[in-house]
N, C-alpha and C positions, 0 to 999 in steps of 0.2 A: 628749128627744133622746139619741140613742146615736151614738157615734161610735167608730171604732177607732183604733189608734196611727197617726202620722203618719209615714210611712216615706221616707226621702228618696233613694230608689234606685227603680229601674223594675222591668221595662221598663214604658215609657210609650207610649200611641199618638199620632199626629200628632194636633195641635190640630184643635177642629172651630171654624170661624167661625160664630157663631150669629146674626152681623150685628145685635147689638144696639148702640146707639151711647151706651153707659155704661161707667163704669171699676168698679174694685172689686166685681167679683160675687161674691156668697155664696150657696152651696147650702144649701137646708132641706128636710125632708122632711115632711109633716104626717101628723098619727097615723092618716089615712086612705091613706097611701101617695103622696099628691100630691106631685110635686116642683116646688118654685121655685127661681128664681134672684132674689136680691134684688139691686138694683143702685143705683149712685149716686142721688143726687137723690129719694131716696123712693120710687123706681121697684121693680117687678116682673114676671117674665114667668113663666108656668107652663111647665115643663119636659114633654117626653113622657115616658112610662113608663120609657123606658131612659136617659133625661138626654142623649141627643144631639142633640136637635134642640127648638126651641120647640114650643108649642102653644098659639097665641092671639097675641094682640099685648101689647107693654109697656104696662103700665098705672101710674098714680099710686097707690102704697098707702099712703103717710104724707106729711104735710107736714112737711119739714124746716126749721126755724127756728133761731134763735141767740137767747140771751137779751143783751140789751143791754149786760147789766152786766159780763159776763165772755166772752161769745163762746161759750160752750157750749150745747148744744141743751137746750130747756127741760124735757125729761123726764130728761137727766142730771142737771141743777141740782138737780131735786127729790129723786132718789134719793140724791144726794151729800149733801144737806142732813138726810135721816133719820137 
C-alpha cells in the first residue's frame, strides 16, 4: 500500500454523490489497480478506474461482530492479545 502526504488545502472539486447508504468510507487500491470503497457494517463497493463512480453493487465483504467480553471486534481482540 502506498499513500502520499495528506494536505489540508485544495483546490478541491465538488463532492460526488455515489448514492451508497453507509458511513465512514475508506478508499483502497489493490495490487492489480482495482479501486474499492470500504463502508460501514463490513460492506464494500468497487469503484470505476477513475474513482468517480461505483462499478457494481454494494456487497458484504466481512462479518462485523463484537466480543461480548469487552465490545471490541474479535480480530482486534486477537491482535491485541498477541
